[in-house]
N, C-alpha and C positions, 0 to 999 in steps of 0.2 A: 394710191394703196392707204389704206386708213390706218393710223397708229395710237397704243393707248395712251394715256399721261403718265404714264409710268414712261415707255416710248420715249416720247417726247420732251420728259425732265433730263433723257439718256445721252440725249442728241445733246441738248446743251448743257450736261455734263461733260460731255468729251470735248470738247467747242471751248471749254473754260480752263479744261488742264495740257489743250494743244497748244491752246492760245499763249499762256502764262509758261509754258515749258520755253519756245519759241523767243521770247521773247526776257533770257535765263541772261544777265551781264557773262557770265564763264568766259565766253569766246570770245564777245569783243573787250574784255581786256587782258587776253591775250593778247590778243591779234597788236593791238595800241603796245603793247610791253617787251613784244616778240623783236629780238635782234634787238635791243635798244642797248647803245653804252652810255654808261651812268660813269666813264672814266673814272679816279682815284679815291673818287666822295665818298661820303657815306648815305647810304640812301635811310632814310624815313620814313614809315607810311604812316597816313591818315586819314583813317575811311571813316563818313560820317554820314548820318543815313537810313533810309530801313532796307534798305538793300548790300549796307555796310559791312556785315559779314561776308556774304555770300563776294561781294568783291574781294575784298582783303581775302577769301579763301583760294580764288581762284587769281591773284599777282604774290601770292609765295607757294603757290602751283608751282608758279613758270619761275623763278627767279630766288627763293629757299633762302640760304641763305646773303642773300649778297644784301638782301633787308636786312640793317643792323635794328632796325625796332619797328616798333609798331603800333599805334595807341586804335580801338575801333570803337565808335562811341555810337550804336543802333535801336531799338523799342524794345520795349520790353518782352520776352519770348521770343527775339530772333537770332539769338547768339544758339546752334547749334553746334557748340561744341569749340575746344580750345584749335588758336592756329598757330604753332609754333610758339613761343614765347611773347606775342602781343598781351595788349594787357585790355581786354577786355570789358568794357560798360552797356546795360543797358541802361535807357532812360524816358522817363515822360515824354509820351505825346496821343495827343497832339499842341499839350502843353508843356511847357519844359518843369525839369524841375533839377532834387538837387543833386539825384544824379548826371543831368544835364550836364548841371556844372564840374560837378568833379568829374569828367571824362574831358572836356572840352578844356580842363586846365590841364588836363595829366597832355593834352596832345600841345597845347601851346606848351609846357617843360621840356615836349622832345624835339621840337622842333627850338630851343631857346639855344644860343650863343653855336649858330651854326656859319658855316663857311661860303666863299662862293663856290669851293669843289662841289661844296652837296650837294643831294637832292632831296624834297618834301614828296613824296610821290601821297599824290591827296584826288582822291577814291570819293565821288560826293554825290549821291544819289539822293530824292525826293523825300519832306520831311524831318532834315536838317536842320530846317528853323527854328524848327524845337527843341529837336537832336542835339546840336553842334552851337551852343547856345555860354557867355559871357556877360552877362548885362551889369548894363552903366547904368540901368536905376536898382532899386530896393527888387528884391527876388519875389516877394507878395504884391506890387505893384505890376512888374512884366506876369504877374501871373494872369492877374484883374486885366491888364489891355490884352494879353491874346484870349481870355473870353471872351471879351465884347466885341473882337473884330470876329473871332469866330461866328460870333452868333447876327453878327449884323446884317453877312449878305453880300458882303467885300467879295471881290476877286482874290483869288492867290498875287495878282501882281499888285495888287493896289495892300492886298496888306504884308506883304514882304516889302514894298518901299516906305510902310512902317517900323515895324520890328530891324530894319538891319540899323536902322538911323540910332536905337535902343543898345546895340551887341557893338562890341567888341571886340567880335569876331566876323561878323553879317560885312556883307557893304563893299570888298576887296583888305578888310583889317587881316584877316587871319595871311594873307601873302604876303604883306608888309612885315607882319610879324617871323614867317618867316627867313629875312630878306638878312645876309643876301647869298641863299643860299638860291635854287632856285624851283622853281613849282611844275612837278608835270601833273598836272591833273584829266581828270579822266570823269567823265561826266553823265548820270543818268539821267537821264529828264525825264519828269512828268509835269511839264509846263508845254500849256500848247507853242506853238514855234518855233522851243527850243533857243528860250530869252537866259540866255546863262548870268545875265548881270540880277535873275531874281529867281531861277532854280537853287531852293536853298538859302535865299534869301545871299546869296551870289558870297562866300566867303572870300574866293582867290580869283576874283573878277572882274573889274571894272566899271563902277555905279555907275548905270544911264539914269536914274530918279534923281530928279534934283530937290530939294529943299523944300521951294515951292510946289512939290506936283504934293508931299509928302503932307503942309500942310492942308490942302486943299483936299484931300481926301478924310483928314483928321474934322475938319470941314462937314464933308458931307454928311459923312456915319458918326457927329456929334458925341466925339471920343470924349471922354473924361480924361481928359490932360491935367497930371499935374506938375509944377510948376519947372523940375528940372526934364520932364518929358515934352514942353514946349523949346525949352534950349536946344536940347539932343534936336526936336525936330528942323532946328535956326542952320546946324552945322551940317555942311556938306561934306560927302562919302569921298573916298579918295576916285578919283576919274581917270590915273592913268599910272598904268602897275608894267613895270620892265622886266620883270623875274618869273613868269605866265607863260607856258604851254598849254593847252586844254586841247580837250578831244569830246567831242560829241558820242555816247555811246549808247544807243539802243531812243526809245520814242514812243507814243500813241499812236506813230503809223506802223510803224511795225506789227505792235497790238493788232490795231483796225484789220491788218494784211495777213496777219497767221489769224486772226477769225473767220474772213474771210475764205482762207483756205481750209481748211474746218469742218467750215459747213459744206463746202464747194465734195472734201472727200465723203459726206456723210451723204450726197446725191443733193442737195439745195444749191439754187442757183440762185448766188454769191451778189448783193452791192452790197456798194461801203455808199454813207452816206455825208460823212463830213466824217474828221478827224481832229476837230475845233468845237464842237459841241460846249458850251459856257456861259448855259442859262442855268436856270431856275432846274435845280434835281425833279419837282413835281410836273412845272411844262412839261420840264422833257421825255416824263411817261406818258404824259396827256397829248403828245405830239405822238410817241411810238406810238400810243392807242391808236391813234389817227392812221398813220398811215398803215398800219394792220388789216386797220376797216378798210382803206378804201382797196386790200389786194385781196380780199376775202377770194373774186371769183377767180386767182388767176387758177393757171394747169396745172403747174408745177410749182413742184415745193419751191419755197422760197426766203433765205435768209436778206434782215437787214440789217447793218453794224454802222454806229454810230460812238467813234472815241473820242475821249476828252475830258471833262472835267467839268461836274456840276455842282451849283454853290446850294446851299439853305440858310434861309434867312431864319430861323429860330422865330416859334412862333406863343411855342408851350417847355416843358419840360423835362418829355418821355426819351425811348429809349431809342438809337435808331444814323441810319446815315445815309449819306448821299443815293445810293445805289440802289440802297432799302425804301425808299420815296422814291426810286425811278420807278419802283416794280411796283412798288403798293399803286402808287398812282397809276399805271397802266394798267392794271389786273382792276380798275373801275369803266377803262373802258373798251375792254375785250372784254365782259364778261358775257360769258354764251356763245362763244365765237366756237368752232370745234377747230381741233389740231390748232391750236396757236399759242404761243407762249413769246413773253416775254420776260430778260431778263436782262442784271446790268451787275456788272463786276469788277473791284478795285483790283488793282492785278498785283498788289501787294498784301494785298489778303487777307487786308483788314480796313472795313468801312466806320468810320468813325469811332466813334468810339465804344464801342462793339469785338462784340469772339466773330462777327462773320464777314465775307469777302464783296458782301452785294446780297441782290433779293431777286426769289424768283416768281412769275406770276402764268399762269393759265386760262383760257377762258371759265372755270370751273374754280380761280381762287375767290372772285366775286359773284355773289350771284341778289339779286334786282330782292330779292324777293326776302322779306325782314325778318324771318324764322330762319333763315341758314338751316345750314345742314349742320348739325354738330357734334357728331361723331368727326373721331378722334382716331381709324382706324389707318395707319399706314396701306399705303394703294402699291407699294410695293421699295425695293430698293437699297443702298444701306440705311439708315442715322438722321448721317450727318448731309443728304439731299431725298431724300424720298420725300414724294406728297402726300398728303393724309386728305379724308373725305370732308375735311372739316372745312366746311367752302363759308366765309361772312357776308355779313351786306355791303349795300354798300355805304348807310348811315355809318356803320361801324369805322370799314376806311376813310372815306374824308373826317370824319373826328380821330384817330391815328394822325393822319395827317399833320390839323390845326396844330397837332399837341406836340408833332413831331413822334412818333411812337411805333414807327412801323414795324420795329423790328417782333414784339410779342404780336402781332397779328403776322402776319411770316413764320412766327414760330407755329401758331397754330395749323397752320394750312401747308407747313413742307416748304415752308419760302424760301428759308435763309439756306446761301448760300457758303460753305464752308470751307475751305479749304488748306485755315490756319498760315504763316510767313510762306509764303513765295520764296523771298531772297530775292524778290524782284521789283523794279517801283517805277510804272513810265502811262498814268496817267489812269485812267477807267474804260472800259468798252459795253455798249451799252445793244444787249439785238435783241429783232423780232423776227421768231420763226413759226413760216406758215408749210405746216406737212401735208401734202394729196396726192 
C-alpha cells in the first residue's frame, strides 16, 4: 500500500524512538547492583561519559544513601537534574576542555585515601575519552592532538591507543588511583566488539595496546608530536590490575536488534546486515543506497539495519557528523526511488559537534534536476522531524559532502534527526526502509 513521504518519515521516527528506549542503561545497571553486598566499607560513585547522568541516577535509585559520595562527568546539556548530593559536571566533547579536567580531578579527589574495605562504583560510557581526562601534556597540546586525530580518519581504537598514553586516568590508571579500594566497573559499550580497554580509553581496565602500536599509529597518520608526546608514547600503560571487577552493560548488537524489532512491528520484514559497520561514513551511505536500489522490486515492505560506528576523514570545514554524512551520501544513490528512505542516528542523540542525532533522506531529498525544488514548505509532522518540499541537486549534495557540510542541506530538506540527549550511548544504527 502506497504511503506518503510524511508517513515514511513517521515510521523512521518510531523506529528511532523505540530503538533508543530499548538500550537505556537503567535496567542493566540495576540488574548488576541488585542484591550486591558492599560490606561495611564506603561506596563512592564515579560516572563518566555521555550516559553518565542516566547511569548514576539508576544506581542511586537502587542504592540510595548506601552511596557515600558521587561525581558525575558528562557532556554539555546531558544533566537533567540533581542526583542526591553528587557533584555534577558538564564538559567538552569530542575535545576535552577545562571542565573535563575539573570533573576528573573531583573524581580523583573523591577516591583518594580509600581503604581495601571500600568500593568505587565506576559507571563508564562512550565519550569518556574526552570527558574524563587529566592530561600529562599541556591542555592546548592535548586539544590540538585530539582535533588532529578526529580529522585524520583514524578509527576509535587507533585514536584511543594514542589518547590513553597522554593521560593520567586512561589505560587503567584510574583504577590504580583507586587502589587499594575495589573498583566495580559497569560499562556501556560504544565500540564494536566491546573491547574493554578501548571503551572511553579504558580508565579501569588493563591496556592491551602497546607502545610500539602507538608509535605506528602516530606514523600512519603523520601526527604532529612534541617531545613530551614522543616520550609518553614510549611508556607502557598498566597491563595488570587486581582490584577491578567489570560488567558490560549494553552494546550496538542490542541497538540493531531493537531497530529490527521496531521495524517488524510496523509491518516491515527486517534484516540485520551487520552490527560491525566501521567504514568511511559516506562510503557506508553509498553502500546502503546500493542495497536499496537492489531491492526495489520486493513485493513486501523491507527494512535493512546496520549497526556500528563509521569514521569521517575531514576534507572541509563544514558542519555535520558521521550519521548525517551517511544520510546525505545515501540520498544521492536513492534519488527518484519511491517509498524508500535511508536514515542513520547516534544512540546518544548527538552526531559530531552538532545538535542533531543524525540524518534522514528519502527518494525525493536529492534531485538530478539542476534546479531542484526550492519551496521550503513543510510536508507535515513536528518541526524537529518533518520533511519539506525542498530538494537539493546531486551537485549540491556532493559539494556538501566534500566540505563535510551535511547539516545545512539536511536542515533545508527536513532531514535532521533531533532527539536531544538520550541518556544512553551504544554506537549508531543506519536503516533502509522500502515500503510496499
